[in-house]
C-alpha positions in Angstrom: 95.5 109.1 159.1 93.4 107.8 156.2 94.9 105.9 153.3 94.4 108.9 150.9 96.0 111.3 153.4 98.9 108.9 153.8 99.3 108.7 150.0 99.3 112.5 149.6 101.9 112.9 152.3 104.1 110.2 150.7 103.6 111.8 147.3 104.7 115.3 148.6 107.8 113.7 150.1 108.8 112.1 146.8 107.4 114.7 144.4 110.5 114.8 142.2 110.5 111.1 141.5 106.8 111.0 140.9 107.1 113.9 138.5 109.8 111.9 136.7 107.4 109.0 136.5 104.7 111.2 135.1 107.1 112.5 132.5 108.3 109.0 131.6 104.8 107.7 131.1 103.9 110.8 129.1 106.9 110.4 126.9 106.1 106.7 126.4 102.5 107.4 125.3 103.5 110.4 123.3 106.1 108.5 121.4 103.9 105.5 120.6 100.8 107.5 119.7 102.7 110.1 117.7 104.5 107.4 115.7 101.3 105.5 114.9 99.4 108.7 114.0 102.2 110.3 112.0 103.1 107.1 110.2 99.5 106.6 109.2 99.3 110.1 107.8 102.6 109.6 105.9 101.5 106.3 104.4 98.2 107.8 103.4 100.0 110.7 101.7 102.4 108.4 100.0 99.6 106.2 98.6 97.6 109.3 97.4 100.8 110.6 95.8 101.3 107.3 94.0 97.8 107.4 92.7 98.1 111.0 91.6 101.3 110.2 89.7 99.8 107.3 87.8 98.4 107.8 84.3 94.8 109.1 84.3 93.4 105.7 83.3 95.1 104.1 86.3 93.6 106.5 88.9 90.0 105.1 88.8 88.1 101.9 88.5 84.8 101.7 86.6 82.3 99.0 87.6 79.8 98.2 84.7 76.7 96.1 85.2 74.0 95.4 82.5 70.7 96.9 83.7 68.0 94.6 84.8 64.3 95.1 85.1 64.8 97.0 88.4 67.7 99.4 88.0 66.9 101.2 91.2 67.4 98.0 93.2 70.7 97.5 91.4 71.8 101.0 92.3 71.1 100.3 96.0 72.8 96.9 95.9 75.9 98.3 94.2 76.2 101.2 96.7 75.8 98.8 99.6 78.4 96.4 98.1 81.0 99.2 97.5 80.4 100.7 100.9 80.8 97.3 102.6 84.1 96.5 100.7 85.8 99.9 100.7 84.1 102.1 103.3 85.2 105.7 103.3 88.5 104.8 101.5 87.0 105.1 98.0 84.7 107.7 96.6 81.8 106.4 94.4 80.4 108.5 91.5 77.5 107.1 89.4 78.3 107.6 85.7 75.7 107.9 82.8 74.5 104.6 81.5 76.0 103.3 78.3 74.2 103.2 75.0 73.2 99.7 75.8 71.7 100.7 79.1 74.4 99.3 81.4 74.9 100.9 84.8 78.3 102.3 85.7 80.0 103.6 88.8 83.4 105.2 89.0 85.6 104.5 92.1 88.4 106.8 93.1 90.6 107.2 96.2 89.4 109.6 98.9 92.6 111.3 100.0 91.0 112.2 103.4 89.1 109.0 104.1 91.6 106.4 102.8 92.6 103.8 105.4 96.4 103.5 104.8 96.8 100.2 106.4 93.9 98.7 104.4 95.4 99.5 101.0 96.5 95.8 100.3 93.0 94.6 101.1 91.4 97.4 99.0 93.6 96.5 96.0 92.7 92.8 96.3 89.0 93.6 96.6 89.2 95.8 93.5 90.7 93.0 91.6 87.7 90.8 92.5 85.0 93.4 92.4 83.3 91.9 89.3 83.1 88.5 91.1 81.8 90.1 94.3 79.1 91.9 92.2 78.0 88.6 90.6 77.8 87.0 94.0 75.1 89.5 95.2 71.6 88.3 94.5 69.9 90.5 91.8 72.8 92.8 91.3 74.5 91.4 88.2 72.5 88.5 86.8 74.1 89.1 83.4 77.6 89.5 84.7 79.8 92.5 85.6 83.1 94.0 84.5 85.7 96.4 85.9 87.8 98.7 83.8 90.6 101.1 84.8 93.9 100.5 86.4 93.3 101.7 90.0 93.6 98.1 91.3 97.1 97.8 89.7 98.1 101.2 91.1 97.0 100.3 94.6 98.6 96.9 94.3 102.0 98.5 93.6 101.5 101.0 96.5 100.5 98.1 98.7 104.1 96.8 98.6 105.3 99.9 100.4 102.4 99.7 102.9 103.4 96.1 103.7 107.0 97.2 104.2 105.9 99.8 106.7 103.6 97.4 108.5 106.5 94.9 108.8 109.1 97.3 110.0 107.3 100.0 112.0 106.8 97.6 115.0 110.6 97.7 115.5 110.9 101.4 116.6 107.5 101.1 118.3 108.7 98.1 120.3 111.9 100.0 121.2 110.0 103.0 122.5 107.7 100.7 124.5 110.6 98.7 126.0 112.4 101.9 126.9 109.3 103.4 128.5 108.5 100.3 130.4 112.1 99.8 131.6 112.3 103.4 132.6 109.0 103.3 134.5 109.9 100.1 136.3 113.4 101.4 137.2 112.0 104.7 138.5 109.4 102.8 140.4 112.1 100.7 142.1 114.1 103.9 142.8 110.9 105.3 144.4 110.6 102.2 146.5 114.3 102.2 147.5 113.9 105.8 148.8 111.0 104.7 151.0 112.8 102.0 153.0 112.4 104.1 156.2 108.7 104.7 155.5 108.2 101.0 154.9 109.9 100.1 158.2 107.9 102.7 160.1 104.6 101.6 158.6 105.3 98.0 159.3 106.1 98.8 162.9 102.8 100.7 163.2 101.0 97.6 162.0 100.0 98.3 158.4 98.9 95.2 156.6 101.1 94.1 153.7 98.1 94.0 151.4 97.2 97.5 152.4 100.7 98.8 151.8 100.8 97.1 148.4 97.3 98.5 147.5 98.5 102.0 148.4 101.6 101.6 146.2 99.6 100.3 143.3 97.0 103.0 143.6 99.6 105.7 143.7 101.4 104.4 140.6 98.2 103.8 138.7 97.3 107.4 139.4 100.7 108.6 138.3 100.5 106.6 135.1 97.0 107.8 134.4 98.1 111.4 134.6 101.2 110.8 132.4 99.2 108.7 129.9 96.5 111.3 129.4 99.1 114.0 129.1 101.1 112.1 126.5 98.0 111.1 124.6 96.8 114.7 124.3 100.3 116.0 123.3 100.6 113.3 120.6 97.2 114.3 119.2 98.3 118.0 119.2 101.6 117.0 117.5 99.9 114.9 114.8 97.3 117.7 114.2 100.0 120.3 113.8 101.9 118.2 111.3 98.7 117.6 109.3 97.4 121.1 109.5 95.5 122.2 112.5 91.8 121.4 112.6 89.4 120.1 115.3 88.4 117.2 113.1 92.0 116.0 112.7 92.6 116.4 116.5 89.6 114.3 117.4 90.5 111.7 114.8 94.0 111.5 116.3 92.5 111.0 119.7 90.1 108.3 118.4 92.9 106.5 116.6 95.2 106.1 119.7 92.9 106.0 122.7 93.7 102.3 123.3 97.4 103.2 124.0 96.9 105.2 127.2 94.3 102.7 128.4 96.7 99.8 128.0 99.5 101.7 129.7 97.3 102.6 132.7 95.7 99.1 133.1 98.9 97.1 132.7 102.0 99.3 133.4 100.4 101.1 136.4 99.8 98.0 138.6 103.2 96.4 137.5 105.0 99.6 138.5 103.2 99.8 141.8 104.1 96.2 142.6 107.8 96.9 141.7 107.8 100.0 144.0 106.3 98.0 146.8 108.8 95.2 146.5 111.7 97.6 146.3 110.6 99.3 149.5 110.2 96.0 151.3 113.5 94.7 150.1 115.4 97.9 151.1 113.6 98.0 154.5 114.4 94.3 155.3 117.3 93.1 153.2 117.3 89.4 153.0 118.0 86.7 150.4 120.5 88.8 148.5 122.1 85.7 146.9 118.7 84.3 145.8 117.6 87.6 144.3 120.9 87.9 142.5 120.5 84.4 141.1 116.9 85.2 140.0 118.2 88.4 138.3 121.0 86.5 136.6 118.6 83.8 135.4 116.2 86.4 134.1 118.9 88.1 132.2 120.1 84.8 130.8 116.7 83.8 129.6 116.2 87.2 128.0 119.5 86.9 126.1 118.7 83.4 125.0 115.2 84.5 123.8 116.8 87.4 121.9 119.4 85.1 120.4 116.7 82.7 119.2 114.7 85.5 117.5 117.8 87.0 115.9 118.7 83.6 114.6 115.2 83.3 113.1 115.5 86.8 111.6 118.9 86.0 110.0 117.2 83.0 108.3 114.8 85.4 106.7 117.7 87.5 105.3 118.8 84.4 103.3 115.4 83.7 101.8 113.8 87.2 101.6 110.3 85.7 101.9 108.9 86.4 105.3 105.6 84.7 106.2 103.3 85.4 109.1 105.9 84.1 111.6 108.5 86.1 109.7 106.6 89.3 110.4 106.5 88.5 114.1 110.2 87.7 114.1 110.9 90.9 112.2 109.0 93.0 114.7 110.3 91.3 117.9 113.9 90.4 117.2 115.7 93.8 117.0 113.8 95.4 120.0 114.2 92.2 122.1 117.9 92.1 121.2 118.4 95.7 122.2 116.5 95.1 125.5 118.7 92.0 126.1 121.8 94.1 125.5 120.6 96.7 128.0 119.8 94.1 130.6 123.2 92.5 130.0 125.0 95.8 130.6 122.9 96.3 133.8 123.7 92.7 135.0 127.4 93.2 134.5 127.3 96.7 136.0 127.3 95.5 139.6 130.3 93.2 139.5 132.3 95.6 137.4 131.5 98.5 139.7 132.7 96.5 142.7 135.9 95.5 140.9 136.6 99.1 140.0 135.9 100.2 143.6 138.4 97.6 144.9 141.0 98.8 142.4 140.3 102.5 143.3 140.6 101.7 147.0 144.3 101.0 146.5 144.9 104.5 145.3 145.1 107.8 147.2 143.2 111.0 147.1 139.5 111.8 147.5 138.9 112.4 143.8 140.2 109.0 142.7 138.7 106.8 145.4 135.4 108.2 146.6 133.4 108.3 143.3 134.1 104.6 142.6 133.2 103.6 146.1 129.9 105.5 146.0 128.9 104.0 142.7 129.5 100.5 144.1 127.6 101.5 147.2 124.5 102.8 145.4 124.1 100.2 142.6 120.3 100.4 142.6 120.1 104.2 141.9 122.9 104.1 139.3 121.3 101.0 137.8 118.4 103.1 136.5 120.9 105.3 134.6 122.9 102.3 133.3 119.9 100.5 131.9 118.3 103.5 130.1 121.5 105.0 128.9 122.6 101.7 127.4 119.3 101.2 125.8 119.2 104.7 124.4 122.7 104.5 123.0 122.1 101.1 121.5 118.8 102.3 120.0 120.6 105.3 118.6 123.2 103.2 116.9 120.5 100.9 115.5 118.5 103.9 114.3 121.5 105.5 112.6 122.4 102.2 110.9 118.8 101.6 109.8 118.3 105.0 108.4 121.6 105.1 106.5 121.4 101.6 105.3 117.8 102.0 104.0 118.7 105.2 102.3 121.8 103.6 100.7 120.0 100.4 99.7 117.0 102.2 98.4 119.2 104.2 96.1 121.1 101.1 95.1 117.9 99.1 94.5 116.4 101.9 92.4 119.7 102.2 90.4 119.7 98.4 89.9 116.0 98.4 88.8 116.6 101.2 86.3 119.9 99.6 85.0 121.3 102.9 83.9 120.8 106.4 85.1 117.3 106.5 83.6 115.1 104.3 81.5 111.8 104.4 79.7 109.5 101.4 79.6 107.7 101.5 76.3 106.0 98.2 76.3 106.5 95.0 74.4 108.1 95.5 71.0 107.5 99.3 70.9 111.0 100.6 70.9 112.0 101.8 67.4 115.4 102.6 66.1 114.2 106.1 65.3 113.3 106.7 69.0 116.6 105.5 70.2 118.5 107.6 67.7 116.5 110.7 68.7 117.4 110.1 72.4 121.0 109.3 71.5 121.3 112.8 70.0 121.1 114.2 73.6 122.4 111.3 75.8 124.0 107.9 75.6 121.1 105.5 74.8 120.4 101.9 74.0 117.4 99.7 73.3 116.9 97.0 75.9 114.8 93.8 75.8 113.4 92.6 79.2 111.7 89.3 79.0 110.6 86.4 81.2 111.9 83.0 80.7 113.1 79.8 82.4 116.3 77.9 82.7 115.2 74.3 83.3 112.6 74.7 86.0 113.8 78.0 87.4 112.1 81.2 86.4 114.7 83.5 84.9 114.7 87.2 84.0 116.3 88.0 80.7 117.9 91.4 80.0 119.3 91.9 76.5 121.3 95.0 75.7 123.8 95.9 72.9 127.2 94.9 74.2 128.8 98.0 72.8 126.4 100.2 74.9 126.9 98.4 78.3 129.9 100.6 79.3 128.0 103.8 78.4 124.5 103.2 79.8 124.8 100.6 82.6 125.6 102.2 85.9 128.4 100.6 88.0 127.3 99.1 91.3 130.2 97.5 93.2 127.8 96.2 95.9 126.2 94.0 93.3 129.4 93.2 91.5 128.4 95.3 88.4 131.4 96.6 86.5 130.1 97.8 83.1 133.5 97.7 81.4 134.1 94.1 82.4 130.5 93.1 81.5 130.9 94.7 78.0 134.0 92.5 77.5 132.2 89.4 78.7 129.3 90.1 76.3 131.4 90.8 73.2 130.7 88.7 70.2 131.4 88.4 66.5 129.4 90.4 64.0 125.8 89.2 63.6 125.4 90.1 60.0 126.6 91.9 56.9 127.6 95.5 57.4 125.8 97.9 55.1 127.2 101.1 53.7 126.6 104.3 55.7 124.4 105.7 52.9 122.2 102.6 52.6 118.5 103.5 52.8 116.7 100.4 51.6 116.9 96.7 50.9 116.2 95.2 47.5 116.6 91.5 47.0 115.9 89.9 43.6 115.4 86.2 42.9 115.0 84.2 39.8 111.8 82.2 40.3 110.6 79.2 38.5 107.2 77.8 39.3 106.4 74.4 40.5 105.8 71.6 37.9 102.1 71.2 37.3 100.1 69.3 34.8 97.1 70.4 32.7 94.7 68.8 30.2 95.5 69.4 26.5 92.6 70.8 24.5 92.1 70.8 20.8 91.4 74.0 18.8 87.8 73.3 19.2 88.1 73.1 22.9 87.7 69.3 23.1 90.0 67.0 25.1 92.7 65.3 23.3 93.1 61.5 23.9 96.1 59.3 23.6 96.1 56.2 21.5 95.5 54.2 24.7 92.3 56.3 25.2 93.5 58.4 28.1 93.1 62.1 28.2 96.3 63.8 27.1 98.1 66.0 29.7 101.1 68.3 29.6 103.5 69.6 32.2 104.3 73.3 32.8 105.9 75.5 35.4 103.3 77.5 37.3 104.3 80.6 39.3 102.7 81.0 42.7 100.2 83.7 43.4 102.0 86.8 44.8 99.7 87.3 47.7 100.6 83.9 49.1 104.2 85.0 49.6 105.8 87.3 52.1 109.3 88.6 52.8 111.0 90.5 55.6 114.4 91.2 57.0 115.9 91.9 60.4 118.5 94.6 60.8 120.4 96.2 63.6 121.4 99.9 63.5 124.7 101.4 64.7 123.3 101.8 68.2 122.4 98.1 68.3 118.6 98.5 68.0 117.0 95.6 66.2 114.2 96.3 63.7 112.1 94.3 61.4 111.9 95.6 57.8 108.8 94.5 55.9 109.6 93.9 52.2 107.0 94.4 49.5 107.0 91.7 46.8 106.7 92.1 43.1 106.8 89.5 40.4 107.9 90.0 36.8 107.1 87.0 34.6 109.4 86.2 31.8 107.4 86.6 28.6 109.6 84.2 26.7 109.7 81.3 29.2 106.5 80.2 30.8 106.6 79.7 34.6 109.7 81.7 35.2 110.4 85.3 36.2 112.0 87.6 38.7 110.8 88.0 42.3 111.8 91.3 43.9 111.6 92.0 47.7 112.0 95.7 48.4 111.6 97.9 51.5 113.0 101.1 53.0 115.2 101.0 56.1 113.6 102.7 59.1 114.8 105.8 60.8 117.9 105.0 62.9 121.6 105.4 63.3 123.6 104.3 60.2 125.4 102.2 59.3 123.1 99.2 59.5 123.8 95.5 59.8 121.7 93.0 57.9 121.1 90.1 60.2 118.8 87.9 58.1 116.3 87.7 55.3 113.1 85.6 55.3 111.2 84.7 52.1 108.4 82.2 51.7 104.8 81.4 52.0 102.6 83.3 54.5 101.0 80.0 55.7 101.8 76.8 53.9 103.2 76.0 50.5 100.8 73.2 50.0 101.7 71.2 46.9 103.6 74.0 45.3 107.3 73.7 45.0 108.8 76.8 43.4 112.5 77.4 43.2 114.2 80.6 44.1 117.7 81.5 42.8 119.4 84.5 44.4 120.3 87.1 41.8 121.2 90.4 43.5 120.9 92.2 46.9 121.4 95.9 46.8 120.9 98.7 49.5 119.6 101.5 47.4 123.0 103.3 47.3 124.5 101.1 44.5 126.2 98.8 46.9 125.6 95.1 46.8 125.4 92.7 49.7 127.0 89.3 49.1 124.6 86.4 49.4 125.3 83.8 52.0 124.7 81.3 49.3 123.7 81.5 45.6 122.4 77.9 45.5 118.8 77.6 44.3 116.3 77.3 47.0 113.4 74.9 46.8 110.2 75.7 48.7 107.6 73.2 49.5 108.0 69.6 50.6 107.7 70.8 54.2 109.8 73.9 53.7 107.5 76.9 53.7 110.1 79.7 54.1 113.7 80.1 53.6 115.9 81.9 56.1 119.2 83.5 55.2 121.6 84.7 57.9 124.5 86.9 56.7 127.0 85.9 59.4 127.9 82.6 61.0 125.5 81.8 63.8 127.3 80.6 67.0 126.2 77.6 69.0 125.5 79.8 72.0 125.1 83.4 73.0 127.5 84.8 75.6 125.8 85.5 78.9 126.6 87.2 82.2 124.7 85.2 84.8 123.5 86.2 88.3 125.1 84.3 91.2 121.6 83.1 92.2 121.1 81.3 88.9 124.7 80.1 88.8 124.5 78.6 92.3 121.2 76.8 91.4 123.0 74.9 88.7 126.6 75.1 89.8 127.5 77.0 86.6 131.0 77.8 85.6 132.4 79.9 82.8 131.9 78.1 79.5 128.9 76.0 80.5 126.1 76.0 78.0 122.4 76.0 78.9 119.1 76.9 77.2 116.8 79.8 78.1 113.2 79.1 77.1 111.2 82.2 76.5 107.9 82.5 78.3 104.7 82.2 76.4 106.5 80.6 73.4 108.5 77.6 72.4 111.6 79.6 71.4 114.9 78.8 73.0 118.1 80.8 73.3 121.2 78.7 74.0 123.7 80.7 76.1 127.2 80.2 77.2 128.3 81.5 80.6 131.0 84.2 80.2 130.8 85.9 83.5 129.0 86.4 86.8 127.4 89.3 88.7 125.6 89.3 92.1 122.6 91.0 90.5 121.8 91.7 86.9 120.9 95.4 86.1 117.3 95.9 85.2 116.3 92.3 86.0 112.9 91.6 87.7 114.2 88.7 89.8 117.4 87.4 91.5 117.7 84.5 89.0 118.6 86.5 85.8 121.1 86.7 83.0 122.2 89.5 80.6 122.7 88.8 76.9 123.9 90.9 74.0 120.9 92.1 72.1 122.4 91.7 68.6 123.4 88.1 69.3 119.9 87.4 70.7 118.4 88.8 67.5 120.6 86.6 65.4 119.9 83.5 67.4 116.1 84.0 67.5 116.0 84.7 63.7 118.1 81.7 62.8 115.9 79.4 64.9 112.5 80.8 64.2 112.6 83.4 61.5 111.7 86.3 63.8 113.2 88.2 66.7 112.1 90.6 69.4 112.4 94.3 69.5 113.3 96.1 72.7 110.7 97.2 75.2 112.9 99.7 77.1 115.4 102.4 76.4 118.2 103.0 78.9 120.0 106.3 78.8 122.8 108.1 80.7 123.9 111.7 80.8 122.8 115.0 82.1 119.8 115.2 79.6 118.9 111.5 79.9 115.6 112.0 81.8 114.4 114.9 79.6 115.4 113.1 76.4 113.5 109.9 77.4 110.5 112.0 78.5 110.4 113.9 75.2 110.0 110.6 73.3 108.0 108.4 75.6 106.3 110.8 78.0 107.3 111.6 81.6 105.0 108.8 83.0 107.1 106.2 81.3 110.4 107.4 82.6 112.2 105.8 85.6 114.9 108.2 86.7 116.6 105.7 88.9 115.7 107.5 92.1 114.2 105.7 95.1 110.6 106.1 96.1 111.6 107.8 99.4 108.2 108.7 100.9 107.7 105.5 102.8 111.4 105.1 103.6 111.4 108.6 105.0 108.4 107.8 107.2 110.4 104.8 108.6 113.3 107.2 109.2 111.0 109.6 111.0 109.9 106.7 113.2 113.4 105.7 114.0 114.3 109.4 114.8 111.2 109.5 117.2 112.4 106.3 118.9 115.9 107.8 119.2 114.6 111.0 120.7 112.2 109.2 123.1 115.1 106.9 124.2 117.3 109.9 124.8 114.6 111.7 126.8 113.9 108.7 128.9 117.6 108.3 129.7 117.8 112.1 130.5 114.8 111.8 132.9 116.3 108.8 134.5 119.7 110.6 135.0 118.1 113.7 136.6 115.6 111.8 138.7 118.1 109.2 140.0 120.7 111.9 140.7 118.1 114.0 142.6 116.8 111.0 144.6 120.3 109.8 145.4 121.4 113.3 146.5 118.6 113.4 149.0 119.5 110.0 150.4 123.1 111.0 150.7 122.5 114.0 152.9 124.5 112.3 155.8 127.5 111.9 153.4 127.5 115.6 152.8 127.6 116.4 156.5 130.4 113.8 157.2 132.5 115.0 154.2 132.0 118.6 155.2 133.3 117.8 158.7 136.3 116.1 157.1 137.1 119.3 155.2 135.7 118.4 151.8 134.2 121.5 150.3 130.8 121.5 148.6 132.6 122.3 145.3 134.8 119.2 145.7 131.7 117.1 146.5 129.9 118.5 143.4 132.9 117.5 141.2 132.8 114.0 142.8 129.1 113.6 142.0 129.9 114.7 138.4 132.6 112.0 138.1 130.3 109.4 139.4 127.5 110.2 137.1 129.7 110.9 134.0 131.6 107.7 134.5 128.5 105.6 134.8 126.8 107.3 131.9 129.8 107.2 129.6 130.6 103.6 130.3 126.9 102.6 129.8 126.7 104.6 126.6 129.8 103.0 125.2 128.7 99.5 126.1 125.2 100.1 124.8 126.5 101.6 121.5 128.9 98.6 121.0 126.1 96.1 121.6 123.7 98.2 119.5 126.2 97.9 116.6 126.3 94.2 117.1 122.5 94.0 117.0 122.4 96.2 113.9 124.9 94.0 112.1 122.9 90.9 112.9 119.4 92.1 112.2 119.6 94.8 109.5 119.9 92.5 106.5 116.4 91.0 107.1 115.0 94.4 108.1 116.3 95.9 104.9 114.5 93.2 102.8 111.3 94.1 104.6 111.8 97.9 104.6 112.8 98.3 100.9 110.6 96.1 98.7 112.3 94.5 95.7 115.7 94.7 97.3 118.0 91.8 96.1 119.4 89.7 98.9 122.9 90.7 97.9 122.2 94.4 98.5 120.4 93.7 101.8 123.7 92.4 103.2 125.0 96.0 103.2 125.1 97.8 106.6 125.9 101.5 106.5 126.5 103.4 109.7 124.9 106.7 110.4 126.2 108.9 113.2 123.6 111.7 113.5 121.3 109.7 115.9 124.2 108.7 118.2 125.5 112.2 118.2 122.0 113.6 119.0 121.7 111.1 121.9 125.2 112.0 123.1 124.3 115.7 123.2 121.1 114.9 125.2 123.0 112.7 127.6 125.8 115.3 128.2 123.1 117.9 128.8 121.3 115.6 131.2 124.5 114.9 133.1 125.3 118.6 133.3 121.8 119.4 134.5 121.9 116.6 137.0 125.2 117.8 138.3 123.9 121.3 138.7 120.9 120.0 140.6 123.0 117.7 142.8 125.5 120.6 143.4 122.7 122.8 144.7 121.4 120.1 146.9 124.9 119.5 148.3 125.4 123.2 149.0 122.0 123.4 150.7 122.6 120.3 152.8 126.1 121.6 153.7 124.7 124.9 154.8 122.0 123.3 156.9 124.8 121.9 159.1 122.8 118.9 160.2 121.7 115.5 159.0 118.1 115.2 158.0 116.1 112.4 156.4 115.8 112.7 152.7 112.1 112.4 153.1 
């Protein structure tokens, strides 16, 4: 008999197990290829959606280059440069030249040709496109410029792409490990069933090398069939999801061709070797203790390796800043830990099965004793079920926890980012009291100032909000320690100024002004100089009023909603006709639109630049609000300008030494802060400082851009800045809460400026889809293993059927016994795998969450939420597989019983 004839004969004898191997490899390749293809499409769609949602000016980049003497050569060089940097990802459209003759090209995203995994690189290259153009000889000798916000839009989208790149290897690795483990276990099961064949072939003189070559050839052929089948099915699935077309189908095949090739070249020979060794071991059992020692050592090494990677991964959860090694750890640790858990269950299965069998032997009755003894007797066949069921159950628990945790943390991070139910980002100093009042007519609203600063050498995010509005617009988030009611009390402060009447509509301040003392030459009636007896030119002193355009005045006010505003005051000067150099200076201005009553924080009067040598004196006379009411002056003492004092600042309430602050635990831990401690916050890009006093702590500050952050009351910040520098900062955001919050914000600032506090779920959903795929693949692999091992074991136990039938055990009783064996093994493995999967999830999810949900504070990443849909789905599949395997085994038992004789399973 030729080698090929022998292989065909052996294949026909074990057709069921070989078909199970084909199905396993097909499922493995299908899962990996489908996840890679589908995730790529999902990421591309998410990036394109982010670009489409951006303002029109942020959807394109325009490269402008002054024309040289050879514009055609410039066109060719620019086209070559753009093609080299961006390939098919960006579309290039030449634009008409400018009036000055400069050449222009518009770059936009190609929704069909975009490389989703290259978005971070594309964004970085767009940022440096002008430099790249200058580096090309002859392209931009006079320089180049890039306009448009496409680079910024893609940079923001790149965060999500990096998150997917970091996390997607985890479910892929789980699919790969499950498929490899299933293939090797089924290959060993195939070898165990060929113990008799191996003995016979050895007796007939077949060379060990030839036997091994036949086994490897057979398994390579099996993996080739399964890999090609899975590859084609994955391409079909991806094409159906994307909309059927031949081009998409071929693209899917091209994108994943390496996967079946790797499976065939690597997994096929390994599986063949495993089948050959299993057949030899079963045919000639020897060295059982040494093999057990090797197996135990391998399991120990795998558990230790998994422990090391999990330890490294948990270190990432404390810093939240993974580097290249961190990405490797993030990809490897969870899958390796689940594999170690599965191997641990498999390693403990044999001694536990023997212990249960000894305990059952003391009992009576066929139903209680026989199943346990059969499980202990056929550890190899049941080991396939144990390993894959444990891995599938553990993976399902991990998947459920990952999906639920990421959905919860995404929602919490989005809520924390928005601060309230919704917010509009209007830009630096663009929020007016009229805007806030208009929004407040439909929802609770407050102006908010978000600013960068530093406490000592630690970059700190400042969020300033009216303390009275905290309870209304800040959303509670217990996971971050955010209790708006408590925070409002911690930020409460004394009045920051003088309360104006409800009908006040303007500010009018009058000062008596006397000019500075100056001297001038005395002239005679004829216009000649007058001399003193000593011969010196006679001079006289007089009071000279300053020129009006050298002076300026303004006031800072806060409306009833806590919105700070600057009021520019127009100056007028009425000179006293009877007293030279004296008069009345009036500063007058209308209050802006807003919510009355207003509070006057401070008044500033003085020179625009420098007083120079002038030293006028101002005496407060009256301060009215346009409604007949007067505002008491902080002091009516005369004010001398000059001599280094260019302006005078008047605050209308006592200025405290420090502003109350709610501090994040990250910032507090950095300095060991306690309640009552006073520190200075230095504002970025300025020399202004806000002293703050710690009044409370939160794990994360709402609306902050970093973990080190503090929240201050906006009114007190306005007062402190005005008292120290004569100016303050208007809010750059509006937070709102209520059913109409989003629409009210959109009506004032436009829909593009509104953050509705909802998570960007496109990429998170794609990760959830990957986990669901891994769960389904794991369940299918376990189901195939259950049916295949049960069928193979039923054929090997044909003699048991005959003996039991002779002892009076009916086929129905034997079928129930097989069910108890399989159900007990599957249930125990599933419970053990699920428990260990929960342990792995608890240990690894914090770091995975930081990677999967960009911008998540470390405190939120510590949350682990348990999702039960994937475990329930796996349980349904496993129960169905056990039922199907029991039916198949029952039919084989009935057939073997009717045959009335013992036959070889082969």
